[in-house]
N, CA, C and O atoms as a GROMACS GRO file, in nm:
protein
  356
    1MET      N    1   6.639  12.131   8.959
    1MET     CA    2   6.765  12.115   9.034
    1MET      C    3   6.789  11.960   9.038
    1MET      O    4   6.905  11.921   9.052
    2LYS      N    5   6.697  11.878   9.029
    2LYS     CA    6   6.729  11.720   9.032
    2LYS      C    7   6.809  11.681   8.921
    2LYS      O    8   6.889  11.588   8.931
    3SER      N    9   6.792  11.748   8.810
    3SER     CA   10   6.862  11.698   8.683
    3SER      C   11   7.007  11.742   8.680
    3SER      O   12   7.080  11.692   8.593
    4LEU      N   13   7.057  11.832   8.768
    4LEU     CA   14   7.190  11.877   8.766
    4LEU      C   15   7.281  11.770   8.864
    4LEU      O   16   7.402  11.758   8.847
    5VAL      N   17   7.219  11.706   8.952
    5VAL     CA   18   7.290  11.630   9.043
    5VAL      C   19   7.356  11.509   8.986
    5VAL      O   20   7.469  11.480   9.026
    6PRO      N   21   7.293  11.435   8.894
    6PRO     CA   22   7.365  11.332   8.829
    6PRO      C   23   7.491  11.374   8.746
    6PRO      O   24   7.597  11.312   8.749
    7TRP      N   25   7.469  11.483   8.674
    7TRP     CA   26   7.581  11.541   8.597
    7TRP      C   27   7.700  11.588   8.684
    7TRP      O   28   7.814  11.573   8.641
    8PHE      N   29   7.676  11.646   8.805
    8PHE     CA   30   7.769  11.683   8.886
    8PHE      C   31   7.844  11.561   8.943
    8PHE      O   32   7.966  11.565   8.955
    9CYS      N   33   7.774  11.455   8.978
    9CYS     CA   34   7.842  11.337   9.030
    9CYS      C   35   7.926  11.267   8.915
    9CYS      O   36   8.032  11.209   8.942
   10LEU      N   37   7.880  11.273   8.795
   10LEU     CA   38   7.957  11.212   8.684
   10LEU      C   39   8.077  11.290   8.662
   10LEU      O   40   8.180  11.224   8.645
   11ILE      N   41   8.087  11.429   8.659
   11ILE     CA   42   8.197  11.512   8.631
   11ILE      C   43   8.292  11.489   8.752
   11ILE      O   44   8.411  11.465   8.731
   12ALA      N   45   8.243  11.497   8.874
   12ALA     CA   46   8.327  11.477   8.986
   12ALA      C   47   8.397  11.348   8.990
   12ALA      O   48   8.513  11.346   9.033
   13THR      N   49   8.335  11.234   8.947
   13THR     CA   50   8.399  11.107   8.946
   13THR      C   51   8.505  11.099   8.837
   13THR      O   52   8.616  11.050   8.858
   14ALA      N   53   8.464  11.149   8.718
   14ALA     CA   54   8.554  11.139   8.608
   14ALA      C   55   8.690  11.213   8.625
   14ALA      O   56   8.797  11.163   8.590
   15SER      N   57   8.677  11.342   8.683
   15SER     CA   58   8.786  11.422   8.708
   15SER      C   59   8.882  11.373   8.818
   15SER      O   60   9.000  11.407   8.819
   16SER      N   61   8.826  11.288   8.914
   16SER     CA   62   8.908  11.251   9.034
   16SER      C   63   8.995  11.138   8.987
   16SER      O   64   9.096  11.113   9.054
   17GLN      N   65   8.967  11.061   8.872
   17GLN     CA   66   9.042  10.956   8.840
   17GLN      C   67   9.186  10.989   8.782
   17GLN      O   68   9.279  10.908   8.786
   18VAL      N   69   9.196  11.114   8.729
   18VAL     CA   70   9.312  11.164   8.673
   18VAL      C   71   9.411  11.183   8.803
   18VAL      O   72   9.527  11.144   8.793
   19ILE      N   73   9.370  11.235   8.909
   19ILE     CA   74   9.444  11.260   9.026
   19ILE      C   75   9.501  11.130   9.082
   19ILE      O   76   9.615  11.126   9.128
   20TYR      N   77   9.429  11.032   9.078
   20TYR     CA   78   9.473  10.911   9.152
   20TYR      C   79   9.556  10.811   9.057
   20TYR      O   80   9.574  10.694   9.091
   21ALA      N   81   9.602  10.862   8.942
   21ALA     CA   82   9.679  10.784   8.845
   21ALA      C   83   9.836  10.782   8.886
   21ALA      O   84   9.918  10.750   8.800
   22ALA      N   85   9.872  10.810   9.000
   22ALA     CA   86  10.002  10.809   9.047
   22ALA      C   87  10.061  10.681   9.039
   22ALA      O   88  10.177  10.673   8.998
   23ASP      N   89   9.994  10.568   9.076
   23ASP     CA   90  10.036  10.438   9.077
   23ASP      C   91  10.056  10.394   8.924
   23ASP      O   92   9.978  10.431   8.836
   24GLY      N   93  10.154  10.322   8.904
   24GLY     CA   94  10.192  10.286   8.766
   24GLY      C   95  10.083  10.203   8.690
   24GLY      O   96  10.051  10.226   8.573
   25VAL      N   97  10.027  10.101   8.771
   25VAL     CA   98   9.926  10.013   8.703
   25VAL      C   99   9.800  10.087   8.679
   25VAL      O  100   9.733  10.063   8.579
   26ASP      N  101   9.763  10.181   8.770
   26ASP     CA  102   9.642  10.269   8.753
   26ASP      C  103   9.672  10.353   8.629
   26ASP      O  104   9.583  10.360   8.543
   27ALA      N  105   9.785  10.418   8.610
   27ALA     CA  106   9.814  10.499   8.501
   27ALA      C  107   9.805  10.425   8.368
   27ALA      O  108   9.757  10.477   8.267
   28TYR      N  109   9.853  10.304   8.371
   28TYR     CA  110   9.854  10.212   8.257
   28TYR      C  111   9.714  10.189   8.215
   28TYR      O  112   9.682  10.192   8.096
   29ARG      N  113   9.630  10.166   8.310
   29ARG     CA  114   9.485  10.131   8.280
   29ARG      C  115   9.408  10.258   8.226
   29ARG      O  116   9.312  10.245   8.150
   30GLN      N  117   9.454  10.380   8.268
   30GLN     CA  118   9.397  10.500   8.221
   30GLN      C  119   9.448  10.544   8.085
   30GLN      O  120   9.396  10.636   8.022
   31GLY      N  121   9.550  10.477   8.045
   31GLY     CA  122   9.608  10.516   7.911
   31GLY      C  123   9.713  10.626   7.925
   31GLY      O  124   9.751  10.686   7.824
   32GLN      N  125   9.759  10.653   8.038
   32GLN     CA  126   9.870  10.745   8.062
   32GLN      C  127  10.006  10.672   8.070
   32GLN      O  128  10.068  10.647   8.173
   33TYR      N  129  10.042  10.640   7.939
   33TYR     CA  130  10.158  10.538   7.934
   33TYR      C  131  10.283  10.597   7.986
   33TYR      O  132  10.359  10.527   8.053
   34ASP      N  133  10.315  10.733   7.959
   34ASP     CA  134  10.430  10.798   7.999
   34ASP      C  135  10.456  10.792   8.155
   34ASP      O  136  10.563  10.758   8.207
   35LEU      N  137  10.342  10.830   8.222
   35LEU     CA  138  10.345  10.836   8.363
   35LEU      C  139  10.365  10.686   8.419
   35LEU      O  140  10.438  10.661   8.514
   36ALA      N  141  10.291  10.590   8.348
   36ALA     CA  142  10.301  10.445   8.391
   36ALA      C  143  10.441  10.392   8.372
   36ALA      O  144  10.495  10.322   8.458
   37ALA      N  145  10.499  10.424   8.262
   37ALA     CA  146  10.641  10.370   8.236
   37ALA      C  147  10.737  10.433   8.344
   37ALA      O  148  10.824  10.361   8.393
   38ALA      N  149  10.725  10.551   8.379
   38ALA     CA  150  10.824  10.619   8.484
   38ALA      C  151  10.805  10.550   8.615
   38ALA      O  152  10.900  10.516   8.686
   39SER      N  153  10.665  10.528   8.648
   39SER     CA  154  10.636  10.476   8.787
   39SER      C  155  10.677  10.328   8.792
   39SER      O  156  10.741  10.281   8.885
   40LEU      N  157  10.636  10.259   8.684
   40LEU     CA  158  10.663  10.105   8.693
   40LEU      C  159  10.826  10.080   8.682
   40LEU      O  160  10.879   9.987   8.742
   41TYR      N  161  10.891  10.162   8.609
   41TYR     CA  162  11.035  10.143   8.599
   41TYR      C  163  11.100  10.157   8.727
   41TYR      O  164  11.193  10.081   8.757
   42ALA      N  165  11.058  10.253   8.809
   42ALA     CA  166  11.119  10.277   8.940
   42ALA      C  167  11.099  10.159   9.039
   42ALA      O  168  11.179  10.141   9.131
   43THR      N  169  10.983  10.071   9.017
   43THR     CA  170  10.956   9.962   9.111
   43THR      C  171  10.981   9.828   9.049
   43THR      O  172  10.959   9.726   9.113
   44GLN      N  173  11.026   9.824   8.931
   44GLN     CA  174  11.029   9.697   8.861
   44GLN      C  175  11.130   9.596   8.925
   44GLN      O  176  11.110   9.476   8.910
   45GLU      N  177  11.227   9.635   8.988
   45GLU     CA  178  11.331   9.547   9.053
   45GLU      C  179  11.264   9.470   9.165
   45GLU      O  180  11.299   9.354   9.190
   46LYS      N  181  11.166   9.534   9.233
   46LYS     CA  182  11.106   9.455   9.352
   46LYS      C  183  10.967   9.401   9.313
   46LYS      O  184  10.923   9.301   9.371
   47ASP      N  185  10.901   9.462   9.220
   47ASP     CA  186  10.762   9.423   9.204
   47ASP      C  187  10.746   9.344   9.076
   47ASP      O  188  10.780   9.394   8.969
   48PRO      N  189  10.696   9.221   9.084
   48PRO     CA  190  10.680   9.143   8.959
   48PRO      C  191  10.562   9.190   8.868
   48PRO      O  192  10.558   9.166   8.747
   49VAL      N  193  10.472   9.256   8.930
   49VAL     CA  194  10.348   9.320   8.846
   49VAL      C  195  10.413   9.430   8.768
   49VAL      O  196  10.380   9.440   8.650
   50ALA      N  197  10.498   9.512   8.816
   50ALA     CA  198  10.559   9.619   8.743
   50ALA      C  199  10.638   9.573   8.620
   50ALA      O  200  10.637   9.631   8.512
   51SER      N  201  10.710   9.456   8.652
   51SER     CA  202  10.782   9.398   8.538
   51SER      C  203  10.697   9.353   8.432
   51SER      O  204  10.727   9.375   8.315
   52TYR      N  205  10.592   9.289   8.465
   52TYR     CA  206  10.494   9.237   8.374
   52TYR      C  207  10.431   9.344   8.283
   52TYR      O  208  10.417   9.330   8.162
   53TYR      N  209  10.393   9.456   8.358
   53TYR     CA  210  10.336   9.567   8.272
   53TYR      C  211  10.428   9.638   8.183
   53TYR      O  212  10.391   9.678   8.073
   54LEU      N  213  10.550   9.654   8.228
   54LEU     CA  214  10.658   9.695   8.151
   54LEU      C  215  10.679   9.611   8.016
   54LEU      O  216  10.697   9.664   7.907
   55GLY      N  217  10.674   9.481   8.037
   55GLY     CA  218  10.681   9.385   7.932
   55GLY      C  219  10.562   9.409   7.825
   55GLY      O  220  10.578   9.402   7.703
   56VAL      N  221  10.449   9.434   7.885
   56VAL     CA  222  10.328   9.450   7.791
   56VAL      C  223  10.342   9.572   7.718
   56VAL      O  224  10.304   9.578   7.601
   57MET      N  225  10.398   9.677   7.783
   57MET     CA  226  10.401   9.808   7.711
   57MET      C  227  10.516   9.803   7.615
   57MET      O  228  10.504   9.871   7.513
   58ARG      N  229  10.620   9.736   7.631
   58ARG     CA  230  10.724   9.713   7.525
   58ARG      C  231  10.680   9.630   7.413
   58ARG      O  232  10.709   9.655   7.296
   59LEU      N  233  10.602   9.520   7.454
   59LEU     CA  234  10.550   9.422   7.351
   59LEU      C  235  10.462   9.487   7.248
   59LEU      O  236  10.472   9.462   7.128
   60TYR      N  237  10.370   9.576   7.301
   60TYR     CA  238  10.272   9.632   7.221
   60TYR      C  239  10.301   9.776   7.162
   60TYR      O  240  10.236   9.825   7.070
   61GLY      N  241  10.417   9.844   7.232
   61GLY     CA  242  10.454   9.977   7.193
   61GLY      C  243  10.371  10.086   7.256
   61GLY      O  244  10.362  10.197   7.203
   62TYR      N  245  10.305  10.051   7.379
   62TYR     CA  246  10.232  10.155   7.448
   62TYR      C  247  10.328  10.253   7.521
   62TYR      O  248  10.382  10.221   7.627
   63GLY      N  249  10.346  10.374   7.460
   63GLY     CA  250  10.412  10.481   7.537
   63GLY      C  251  10.560  10.457   7.513
   63GLY      O  252  10.636  10.542   7.558
   64GLN      N  253  10.613  10.349   7.447
   64GLN     CA  254  10.758  10.324   7.428
   64GLN      C  255  10.763  10.260   7.296
   64GLN      O  256  10.660  10.225   7.239
   65LEU      N  257  10.884  10.243   7.244
   65LEU     CA  258  10.910  10.168   7.122
   65LEU      C  259  10.882  10.013   7.137
   65LEU      O  260  10.905   9.951   7.241
   66LYS      N  261  10.836   9.961   7.030
   66LYS     CA  262  10.814   9.818   7.032
   66LYS      C  263  10.951   9.748   7.037
   66LYS      O  264  11.043   9.784   6.964
   67ASN      N  265  10.962   9.652   7.121
   67ASN     CA  266  11.085   9.576   7.132
   67ASN      C  267  11.051   9.444   7.199
   67ASN      O  268  11.032   9.442   7.321
   68SER      N  269  11.042   9.338   7.129
   68SER     CA  270  10.999   9.209   7.172
   68SER      C  271  11.120   9.146   7.261
   68SER      O  272  11.091   9.065   7.349
   69THR      N  273  11.243   9.179   7.240
   69THR     CA  274  11.340   9.126   7.316
   69THR      C  275  11.345   9.178   7.456
   69THR      O  276  11.369   9.102   7.550
   70ILE      N  277  11.322   9.307   7.473
   70ILE     CA  278  11.313   9.368   7.600
   70ILE      C  279  11.183   9.320   7.670
   70ILE      O  280  11.186   9.286   7.788
   71ALA      N  281  11.078   9.317   7.601
   71ALA     CA  282  10.966   9.257   7.665
   71ALA      C  283  10.970   9.124   7.716
   71ALA      O  284  10.913   9.091   7.820
   72LEU      N  285  11.046   9.036   7.633
   72LEU     CA  286  11.063   8.897   7.683
   72LEU      C  287  11.150   8.906   7.811
   72LEU      O  288  11.124   8.830   7.904
   73ARG      N  289  11.244   8.989   7.819
   73ARG     CA  290  11.328   9.006   7.939
   73ARG      C  291  11.247   9.039   8.068
   73ARG      O  292  11.262   8.985   8.178
   74TYR      N  293  11.150   9.146   8.036
   74TYR     CA  294  11.058   9.182   8.157
   74TYR      C  295  10.968   9.057   8.196
   74TYR      O  296  10.956   9.021   8.313
   75PHE      N  297  10.907   8.996   8.095
   75PHE     CA  298  10.820   8.882   8.127
   75PHE      C  299  10.896   8.776   8.212
   75PHE      O  300  10.843   8.722   8.309
   76THR      N  301  11.022   8.749   8.172
   76THR     CA  302  11.098   8.644   8.243
   76THR      C  303  11.133   8.694   8.372
   76THR      O  304  11.129   8.612   8.464
   77GLN      N  305  11.169   8.819   8.400
   77GLN     CA  306  11.184   8.865   8.535
   77GLN      C  307  11.058   8.851   8.619
   77GLN      O  308  11.062   8.803   8.733
   78SER      N  309  10.949   8.892   8.564
   78SER     CA  310  10.830   8.873   8.635
   78SER      C  311  10.788   8.732   8.676
   78SER      O  312  10.742   8.706   8.787
   79ALA      N  313  10.809   8.641   8.576
   79ALA     CA  314  10.791   8.502   8.602
   79ALA      C  315  10.877   8.438   8.696
   79ALA      O  316  10.834   8.348   8.767
   80ASP      N  317  10.996   8.477   8.702
   80ASP     CA  318  11.098   8.436   8.799
   80ASP      C  319  11.061   8.466   8.932
   80ASP      O  320  11.080   8.386   9.024
   81LYS      N  321  11.001   8.594   8.949
   81LYS     CA  322  10.957   8.632   9.082
   81LYS      C  323  10.817   8.586   9.126
   81LYS      O  324  10.763   8.632   9.226
   82GLY      N  325  10.759   8.488   9.042
   82GLY     CA  326  10.638   8.415   9.072
   82GLY      C  327  10.507   8.482   9.033
   82GLY      O  328  10.405   8.446   9.092
   83TYR      N  329  10.502   8.572   8.942
   83TYR     CA  330  10.379   8.641   8.898
   83TYR      C  331  10.316   8.539   8.789
   83TYR      O  332  10.371   8.510   8.683
   84VAL      N  333  10.199   8.494   8.830
   84VAL     CA  334  10.142   8.381   8.750
   84VAL      C  335  10.106   8.411   8.608
   84VAL      O  336  10.124   8.327   8.520
   85PRO      N  337  10.049   8.543   8.579
   85PRO     CA  338  10.016   8.570   8.442
   85PRO      C  339  10.144   8.567   8.341
   85PRO      O  340  10.136   8.533   8.223
   86ALA      N  341  10.253   8.604   8.400
   86ALA     CA  342  10.379   8.603   8.329
   86ALA      C  343  10.428   8.456   8.311
   86ALA      O  344  10.490   8.419   8.211
   87GLN      N  345  10.398   8.382   8.406
   87GLN     CA  346  10.442   8.234   8.393
   87GLN      C  347  10.366   8.154   8.284
   87GLN      O  348  10.415   8.055   8.229
   88LYS      N  349  10.245   8.204   8.258
   88LYS     CA  350  10.154   8.142   8.166
   88LYS      C  351  10.196   8.178   8.016
   88LYS      O  352  10.150   8.113   7.922
   89LEU      N  353  10.276   8.274   7.998
   89LEU     CA  354  10.307   8.326   7.864
   89LEU      C  355  10.396   8.221   7.792
   89LEU      O  356  10.436   8.242   7.678
   0.00000   0.00000   0.00000
């Protein structure tokens, strides 16, 4: 019975991560780019982090078509709002 406990904990932990991917950044980190794009796009006007991640998705083509012009626009929006990683680009 002892050998089943670690496997149960591993499966329970792995399956619970899919449930909590409602946040755009978490969905991006888990590779659920369609969910991430929808969630981030809804908050990108107020949130500089959302604008930054939308720029990364557009730059590399994660879940969306590659478009460096739109990516630069998202990075600029994020930098104007004070997000430091976007300012360093």
